[in-house]
C-alpha positions as CSV (number, residue, x, y, z in Angstrom):
1,M,-0.5,-1.4,-24.4
2,S,2.9,-2.4,-22.7
3,G,3.0,-4.8,-19.8
4,A,0.6,-7.6,-21.6
5,P,0.7,-10.7,-19.8
6,E,3.6,-13.4,-20.6
7,E,2.0,-16.9,-20.9
8,G,2.9,-19.1,-17.8
9,T,4.6,-16.3,-15.8
10,E,1.6,-14.7,-14.3
11,T,-1.7,-15.3,-12.4
12,L,-5.1,-13.6,-12.6
13,D,-6.3,-13.1,-9.0
14,E,-9.9,-11.9,-8.4
15,L,-10.5,-9.7,-5.3
16,R,-14.2,-10.0,-5.3
17,A,-14.9,-7.7,-2.5
18,Y,-14.0,-4.7,-4.8
19,D,-14.8,-6.3,-8.2
20,L,-11.3,-6.3,-9.0
21,K,-9.0,-8.5,-11.4
22,I,-5.2,-8.4,-10.4
23,L,-2.5,-9.8,-12.8
24,Q,0.7,-10.7,-10.7
25,Q,3.8,-12.4,-11.2
26,R,3.8,-16.1,-10.5
27,D,7.0,-16.2,-8.8
28,G,7.7,-12.7,-8.0
29,Y,6.5,-10.3,-5.7
30,R,2.7,-10.7,-5.0
31,F,0.7,-8.5,-2.8
32,S,-0.3,-9.6,0.6
33,L,-3.1,-8.5,3.2
34,D,-1.1,-5.5,4.4
35,P,-2.0,-3.1,1.6
36,L,-5.8,-4.0,1.8
37,L,-5.6,-3.2,5.6
38,L,-3.8,0.1,4.8
39,C,-6.7,1.0,2.4
40,A,-9.2,0.4,5.0
41,F,-7.2,2.4,7.5
42,S,-7.1,5.3,5.2
43,C,-9.8,7.7,4.0
44,L,-10.3,10.0,1.0
45,T,-13.1,12.4,0.4
46,E,-15.0,12.2,-2.9
47,G,-13.1,14.1,-5.5
48,G,-9.8,13.9,-3.7
49,R,-6.4,13.0,-5.1
50,G,-4.2,10.2,-3.6
51,I,-0.8,8.9,-4.5
52,D,0.9,5.4,-3.5
53,L,4.5,5.4,-3.1
54,G,5.7,1.9,-4.3
55,T,2.5,0.7,-5.9
56,G,3.9,-2.8,-7.0
57,S,0.9,-4.3,-9.1
58,G,-1.2,-1.2,-8.5
59,I,-3.3,-2.8,-5.6
60,I,-3.7,0.1,-3.4
61,P,-4.9,2.7,-5.9
62,L,-7.1,0.0,-7.5
63,V,-8.8,-0.7,-4.1
64,L,-9.2,2.8,-3.1
65,A,-10.6,3.6,-6.6
66,R,-13.4,1.3,-5.8
67,R,-13.9,2.6,-2.0
68,C,-13.6,6.1,-3.0
69,P,-15.9,7.0,-5.9
70,G,-14.9,10.2,-7.7
71,S,-11.3,10.2,-6.4
72,T,-8.2,10.0,-8.5
73,F,-4.8,8.3,-7.9
74,V,-1.2,7.9,-8.9
75,G,0.5,4.8,-8.5
76,V,4.7,5.2,-8.3
77,E,6.6,2.4,-9.1
78,F,10.5,2.1,-10.2
79,Q,10.5,-1.5,-11.1
80,E,9.8,-1.5,-14.8
81,R,8.0,-5.0,-14.8
82,M,5.8,-4.1,-11.8
83,A,5.0,-0.8,-13.4
84,Q,3.9,-2.6,-16.5
85,L,1.8,-5.0,-14.4
86,A,0.1,-2.0,-12.6
87,E,-0.5,-0.3,-15.7
88,H,-2.1,-3.4,-17.3
89,N,-4.3,-4.0,-14.1
90,V,-5.5,-0.3,-14.3
91,H,-6.8,-0.9,-17.9
92,L,-7.8,-4.6,-17.1
93,N,-10.3,-3.0,-14.5
94,G,-11.6,-0.1,-16.6
95,L,-9.8,2.7,-14.3
96,A,-7.6,4.2,-16.7
97,E,-9.4,7.7,-16.3
98,R,-8.8,7.7,-12.6
99,I,-5.5,6.0,-11.9
100,A,-2.2,6.9,-13.4
101,I,1.0,4.7,-13.2
102,L,4.3,6.7,-12.9
103,R,7.6,4.8,-13.5
104,E,9.7,6.9,-11.1
105,D,11.8,6.5,-7.9
106,V,10.6,8.0,-4.8
107,L,13.7,10.2,-4.9
108,G,12.6,11.8,-8.0
109,L,9.1,13.0,-7.1
110,R,9.9,16.6,-6.4
111,R,10.6,17.3,-10.0
112,R,7.3,15.6,-10.9
113,F,4.9,17.4,-8.7
114,P,4.5,20.7,-7.0
115,V,4.5,20.8,-3.3
116,S,1.2,20.0,-1.5
117,S,-0.3,18.3,-4.6
118,F,-2.1,15.3,-2.9
119,D,-4.9,14.9,-0.2
120,L,-3.7,11.4,0.7
121,V,-0.2,9.9,0.4
122,L,0.0,6.1,1.3
123,S,3.0,3.6,1.4
124,N,3.7,0.1,2.2
125,P,7.5,0.8,2.1
126,P,10.4,-1.6,2.1
127,Y,10.8,-2.6,5.6
128,R,14.1,-4.3,5.7
129,R,17.5,-2.3,5.4
130,R,19.8,-3.2,2.5
131,G,21.9,-6.2,3.3
132,T,19.7,-7.5,6.1
133,G,17.5,-10.6,6.1
134,K,17.1,-13.4,3.8
135,I,17.5,-13.1,0.1
136,S,14.6,-14.2,-2.0
137,P,15.2,-16.6,-5.0
138,R,12.2,-15.0,-6.6
139,A,12.7,-12.0,-8.7
140,G,11.4,-8.6,-7.6
141,R,10.8,-9.7,-4.0
142,D,13.9,-8.3,-2.5
143,D,13.2,-4.9,-4.2
144,A,9.8,-4.8,-2.8
145,R,11.1,-5.8,0.8
146,H,14.6,-4.2,1.1
147,E,15.4,-0.5,0.8
148,S,17.2,0.2,-2.4
149,T,17.7,3.7,-3.6
150,A,15.3,5.3,-1.2
151,T,15.4,4.9,2.5
152,L,12.5,5.0,5.1
153,A,13.4,8.7,5.7
154,D,13.2,9.3,1.8
155,F,9.8,7.9,1.8
156,L,8.6,10.0,4.7
157,E,10.1,13.1,3.4
158,S,8.6,12.7,-0.1
159,A,5.2,12.1,1.7
160,K,5.5,15.3,3.5
161,Y,6.5,17.2,0.2
162,L,3.5,15.7,-1.6
163,V,0.7,16.1,0.9
164,K,-1.4,19.1,1.4
165,P,-1.6,20.7,5.0
166,T,-5.1,19.5,5.1
167,G,-4.3,15.9,3.9
168,R,-3.2,12.8,5.5
169,I,-0.1,10.5,5.3
170,C,-0.8,6.7,6.0
171,F,1.9,4.2,6.2
172,I,1.9,0.5,7.1
173,Y,5.3,-0.7,8.3
174,H,7.0,-3.4,10.5
175,P,6.7,-2.5,14.2
176,A,10.4,-3.3,14.8
177,R,11.1,0.0,13.1
178,L,8.4,2.1,14.5
179,P,10.6,4.1,16.9
180,E,12.7,4.9,13.7
181,L,9.6,5.9,11.8
182,M,8.5,8.1,14.7
183,A,11.8,9.6,15.1
184,H,11.9,10.6,11.4
185,A,8.4,12.1,11.6
186,A,9.3,14.1,14.7
187,R,12.3,15.5,12.8
188,L,10.1,16.5,9.9
189,K,7.6,17.9,12.2
190,L,4.9,15.6,11.2
191,A,2.1,15.2,13.7
192,C,1.3,11.5,14.5
193,L,-2.7,11.2,14.7
194,R,-3.5,7.7,14.6
195,L,-1.6,4.2,15.4
196,R,-3.0,0.7,15.0
197,L,-1.1,-2.5,15.4
198,V,-1.9,-5.6,13.3
199,H,-1.7,-9.0,15.2
200,G,-1.7,-12.4,13.5
201,T,-3.8,-13.7,16.3
202,R,-5.0,-12.2,19.6
203,T,-2.0,-13.7,21.4
204,A,0.8,-13.3,18.9
205,P,3.0,-10.2,18.9
206,A,2.1,-7.4,16.5
207,R,3.6,-8.0,13.0
208,M,2.6,-4.6,11.3
209,A,1.8,-1.3,12.4
210,M,-0.5,1.3,10.5
211,V,0.2,5.0,11.2
212,E,-1.3,8.3,10.2
213,F,0.5,11.5,10.0
214,A,-0.3,15.1,8.9
215,K,1.9,18.1,8.4
216,G,1.6,21.7,9.7
217,R,-0.8,20.9,12.6
218,R,-0.6,19.5,16.2
219,G,-2.8,16.6,17.5
220,D,-2.9,14.1,20.2
221,L,-2.1,10.6,19.1
222,E,-5.0,8.2,19.1
223,V,-4.0,4.6,19.6
224,L,-6.7,2.3,18.2
225,P,-7.7,-1.1,19.3
226,P,-5.6,-3.8,17.8
227,L,-6.6,-5.4,14.5
228,V,-6.4,-9.3,14.8
229,V,-6.3,-11.0,11.5
230,R,-7.3,-14.5,12.5
231,N,-9.4,-16.2,15.2
232,D,-8.3,-18.9,17.6
233,D,-9.4,-21.6,15.1
234,Y,-7.3,-19.8,12.3
235,T,-10.3,-18.5,10.4
236,Y,-10.2,-14.9,9.5
237,S,-11.7,-12.4,12.1
238,A,-14.9,-10.8,11.2
239,E,-13.3,-7.5,10.3
240,V,-10.8,-9.2,8.0
241,A,-13.4,-11.5,6.4
242,E,-15.6,-8.4,5.7
243,L,-12.5,-6.6,4.2
244,L,-11.7,-9.6,1.9
245,G,-15.5,-10.2,1.0
246,E,-15.4,-13.7,2.2
247,Y,-19.0,-13.8,3.6
248,G,-21.3,-16.0,1.5
249,P,-20.1,-18.6,-1.1
250,E,-18.9,-16.2,-3.6
251,G,-16.6,-14.3,-1.3
252,G,-12.9,-14.3,-0.9
253,Y,-10.0,-14.9,-3.3
254,S,-10.1,-16.9,-6.5
255,T,-7.0,-17.5,-8.7
256,S,-6.7,-18.7,-12.4
257,E,-3.5,-19.2,-14.4
258,Q,-2.7,-17.1,-17.5
């Protein structure tokens, strides 16, 4: 199988809440809390089909495969090394029959799938425009954080094409670009159904926004209570601690070197 670990360049991380082992680059892009929050924000009925645009190491389809028994997923990733890691993680966790990793750019998905192929489309797209922000010395991080071949509008247009009229589109994105996201959605005639802001602490400004869209329908926007990541003493809030599986001595993350 391609994508076998290279000694000394990767770590093997355990996400015990979902009984997952995740191989990641030691010095490259590593998944954060954001995709886990997006998984909890989204929903997929048993037997449904989901697709993750920009899957990285495969964390979103891996978690949702555990959360949604009987469902199947496609993880789309254009960076070759990240796609190899995602494929390795799928096999590592025994989910090859339910998760497929597709090496493709978001711009090429129309030739890969018929219109309205999926019940759920998810994405944690790059939130910085190309040429803005600091450049990371770690390989792969800038491609994950900065728009490259595909822009925010491209991600949203692909999501609209891929999702069924009865399905949902769920994005997690930087709140500074929320007006732009909403403007693109309005242009595409996507209904915004739910919005939830993520705050590091209860007094901090929002650092991320989770949004659910649907096509071919109308609906009032439901603004959900804010999600607070950490308490005043900087421990995880009860909601996030439960999400991470940190209740009890065996919960939470554990990391071992490869």
